[in-house]
LOKE-761833 format. One record per residue (C-alpha): residue in three letters; x, y, z. Coordinates in pm, whole numbers, plus 32768, in hexadecimal, padded with zeros to 4 digits. Layout:
N
alaXYZ
...
END
This chain:
355
met828E7D6B7F49
thr82E67D6D80EC
lys81AC7DFC8164
ser82257E5D82CC
met82297F7583A7
ile83678006846A
thr82ED80158617
ser8277818586BA
ala841E8188870B
gly846D8187859C
val832D8263857C
val8411837A865A
ser851B838285C3
leu84BF83A68466
ala83C384F284F3
ala8506857D858F
leu85B38553844C
ala84A485AE835C
ala847D86FE846A
leu85FF8759846B
gly862E871D830F
ala84DA87BE8267
pro84AA891F8211
ala838589F582BD
ala82CF89D381CF
ala830189458058
gln83A08A0F7F2B
glu83188A207DBD
lys843489447CED
thr8470889B7BE6
glu8507874B7C5A
phe844E862B7D0A
arg848B84DC7D5B
val83C183BB7DB9
ala83F682447E16
trp834A80E67DEF
ser83747F837E43
ile83197E417D7C
tyr81B77DD87DA6
val80B97DB37C72
gly7FF37EE07CC4
trp81327F987CA8
met82107F1B7B80
pro817D80397AA7
trp822581147B70
gly839C807B7AEB
tyr83248052796C
leu82C881D97991
glu841C81FE79B1
asp84C9811F78E4
ser83EC815F77C2
gly840082F077EA
ile8299832977EE
met82D884007944
asp83EC84B978AA
thr82FB852577AD
trp81F1857A7870
ala82D886227977
glu833186F4782D
lys81F1874F7802
tyr81E088207962
gly835F888B795C
ile83E387B47A76
asp84AD868C7A8C
val8416854A7B40
glu8507844B7B8E
ile847082E17C0F
val854582097CC3
gln84F980B07D17
ile858D80517EA2
asn859D7EC87ED2
asp851E7EE18032
tyr83A57F41805D
val83C87FB981C1
glu84FE808F8182
ser843A814A804C
ile838481C0813D
asn848B82268257
gln851482E480FC
tyr83CE839F80B0
thr83A783F9823B
ser85098469824E
gly84D485508147
ala858284E48063
phe847F847D7F64
asp8368855F7EF9
gly825B84447EC0
val827582A67F0E
ser81A881AE7EB7
ala810E810D7FD5
thr7FBC8051804C
asn7ED281258116
met7F328063827C
asp80A280DA825A
thr806D82248208
leu7FA682738342
ser809181A78413
ile81B7826E83B4
pro81B983AF8307
ala8079840D8380
gly80A0836884B2
gly81F6840484BF
gly817B853B848C
val81CB85978326
asp80908616828E
thr805085188149
thr7F4C854A8025
ala7EDA83F87F54
leu7F1E84707E41
ile7EAE83197D55
ile7DC682037DC8
gly7E8581037CFF
asp7DC17FC57D66
tyr7D237EE17E92
ser7DD07D767EBB
asp7C947CC57E54
gly7D377B6E7EC4
asn7E957B867EAF
asp7EC87B838028
ala7E227A3480CB
val7E4E795F8222
ile7EAD781781BC
thr7E8776DB8247
lys7EEE757A8237
gly7DCA74538241
asp7C57749382A7
thr7CAC759083AC
thr7B9176908394
leu7BBE780D8423
glu7AF7778C8583
gly7BFB76878571
leu7D34778785B5
ala7CBF77CD86F8
gly7DB1772F87D3
thr7EF0773286A8
arg801C77E38640
val800978A28509
asn8145792E846A
leu81207A93838C
val81F37BCD838F
glu81A37C5084C7
leu81177DD584D6
ser80CC7D998354
val7FA47D93826D
ser7FB27C5A8297
his7F8A7C798402
tyr7E387D2B83CE
leu7DD17C4E82C8
leu7DD67B5D83EA
ala7D267C0184D7
arg7BF57C3E83D2
ala7C067AED8390
leu7BF17A86852D
asp7AE37BB48552
ser7A107B108448
val7A0879D884FC
gly79C97A8A8643
leu7B207A2786BD
ala7C807B488706
glu7DDC7B0F8707
arg7DC77ABD8882
asp7CFA79728833
leu7E4E78F88783
asp7F39785E8834
gly8005796587A0
val80A97A23866A
val820879A885BD
asn82C97AB78508
thr833B7A2983BC
ser83EB7B0D82D3
asp83437AE78184
ala84B67A53811B
asp8476792081C1
met830178F581C5
val82DB77F88099
ala83D3772F8142
ala833B774182A1
phe81D076D98215
ser8287758F8182
ser8325753582B2
glu8249744C83E4
asp827D757884C1
val818176738419
gln8028761983EB
thr7F867779837D
val805578B382E0
val7FD17A0F8286
thr808B7A98812D
trp80427B4C7FD7
asn808B7AEF7E7F
pro81467A7B7DF4
leu818E79A07F3B
val804E793C7F3C
ser804278D37DD1
ala81B377F17E39
ile80E277927F6D
leu7FA776EA7EDB
asp8087769B7D9A
gly819075987E31
asn808D75237F7F
pro7F5A74367EFF
asp7EF974468065
ala7F0675AC8083
gln7D9276788089
thr7D2577F5809D
leu7C63785181EA
phe7C3679D48174
asp7CC17AB5807A
ser7CC47C0F8021
ser7B897BE97F43
ala7AD67BE6807B
ile7B427D2380F5
pro7B067DE97F94
gly7B967F537F93
glu7C3F7EFE8107
ile7D817EDC80A2
leu7DF680107FA6
asp7F3380257EC1
leu7F6B81B57E9C
met806682A47E26
val807483967F58
val813584FE7F2A
asn819585D88023
thr808086C38050
glu812F882E807E
thr81F487F07F26
leu80E8875E7EBC
glu804388DB7EDF
ala815689A17E75
asn81A888B37D47
pro8049887B7C97
asp80DC88007B53
phe81B487117C10
gly8074863A7C3F
arg7FC1867C7AF2
ala80F085FF7A5C
leu810684837B35
val7FBC84727AF7
gly7F8984A979B5
ala80CB83B77966
trp800782CE7A4C
tyr7E9F82997999
glu7F3F82827856
val7FF78162789F
met7ECF80E17951
gly7E2881147805
leu7F2580257754
met7EF57F1B7873
ala7D9D7F5A783C
glu7DB97EF37696
gly7E7B7DC37708
asp7FCE7E737677
glu80937D43767F
ala81E57DDA766A
ala81907EA27790
leu81067DB47855
thr82507CD97807
ala83327DFB7866
met82727DDA79CE
ala82737C7579D0
glu83F67C4279B6
ala840C7D447AA1
ala83787C9A7B9B
gly843F7B4F7B5D
thr83267ACE7AA5
asp82887A8D7948
leu816B7B1D7897
glu807D7A0F7901
gly80CE7A0C7A9A
tyr80CC7B8B7A7E
arg7F717B8079F2
ala7F247A557B03
gln7F6B7B6D7C24
leu7EC47CB57B39
glu7D687B9F7B56
ala7DD07BA97D18
thr7DCB7D367CC6
ala7C817E317C94
met7D507F2B7BBF
phe7CBB80617B9B
tyr7D1180837A16
asp7BF781A279F5
pro7C4C82CB7AD3
ala7ADC82FF7B09
glu7AC4819D7BC6
ala7BD4822F7C73
val7B3183857D15
ala7A01828E7D24
gln7AE581B77E2B
ala7B5583077ED7
glu7A0683A37F2C
ser795C82397F79
asp7898825E80B6
ser799A81448113
leu7AC481C78119
pro7A8D82AA829C
glu7A2481648318
thr7B4B808A8269
met7C2F819282FF
thr7BA78194842F
thr7BD980078473
val7D2B8028840B
ala7D61813384F7
glu7CC28068860C
phe7DCF7F4C8597
leu7ED6801585B6
phe7E8980A586F4
glu7E477F4B8767
gln7FB37ECA870C
gly805B802A87BF
ile80A580868658
leu7FE081C98625
gly80DC82F98646
val8191833E8792
asp80FB833488C1
ala7F96832687FC
pro7E7283428933
ser7D7C82C88853
pro7D05823B86D7
asp7CAC83B186A8
phe7E24840F86A7
val7E4C845D8514
gly7D5085258483
ile7CFC847582FE
glu7C51856D822C
tyr7B8884E180D9
pro7B3885AE7FBF
asp79FD86458029
gly7AC086ED815A
thr7A25860A8274
ile7B13857F833E
thr7B5F845F8405
gly7C5F8446855C
ser7CA4859E85F4
asp7C5486C38535
gln7D99876F85CD
asn7E828682850E
val7E09863283F5
gln7F64859B834F
phe7EC284A38245
arg7DFD85648146
phe7D45848E801D
asp7D2385757EDB
ser7C5985207DAE
ser7C9186497CDD
phe7DBD85E27C23
met7D0884667BDE
gln7BD885707B6E
met7CA986307A6F
ala7D1A850079C4
ala7BA3848C79CF
asp7B4385BC7933
gly7C5685AB7814
ala7CDD871578D0
leu7E3386A27913
END
């Protein structure tokens, strides 16, 4: 999955498109579209569509929900931001930087998982994190990989300025790049992490996302006004999602095999990726994550990273430019510009069996 972000200039154009194409206020409707892209934690969305589970839940509420796969992750968020979709699968960081930073009020409806080793800093030989000082690192610039590198360096008292620089490298070229003599260290995500470690005997992991649990969250986010005007849309999505979570928790091989094949791997390979993914199969666990004391701290750290990189909204004057609201009503950032909301109420309905 290409977890990369657009530039602030891109946010300007998307915000303008959203402003031109969106109505003054969302209205009640019966047809909805949700976009998703390939990643271990988001494969259930494709299965929901193909299995008919989404249709069953949508019919229960008298609506229609179309789930559309978009091959390019960033493009899926761009299309959501411009109003082409009512929801999209995205990380917490990319939600803050693209739609929320671009002025599209967005709600995290489902917290599906957090990366628990799927993202990693990988190097050759006996290099340490401290040993990265003065060297170059290859990664997808302005991405979750870039964030992971910053957190890794910070853990040993270093910063990006202590490197010789980062080299922007496409995820499609990452495996080949690491195999070349010119590249010593890369930061990337699964399945590329597995491919690099399996294909290079001298490769070692210096740092991975299991060291920062709960910071790289994989979400289903929806337009806040659309959700408020159409709560049955949220109920249908959440109900369908947790039906599939139940199948996965039980180890349903038919469902898992279908997801594996759609992801371009086999059942064993998909299960290996799931082992590095902290899936919230139980909605009560997702609620606990949304309501945790650590989430505001995480989002503050993410906002600071985005601001330092110059991609926290258009002309953001500080890391507090975008307000983020949590289930208890508290806000980090600007309470005058709340554009990102974590809502645990629909997941709580699932936990209570009230959908």
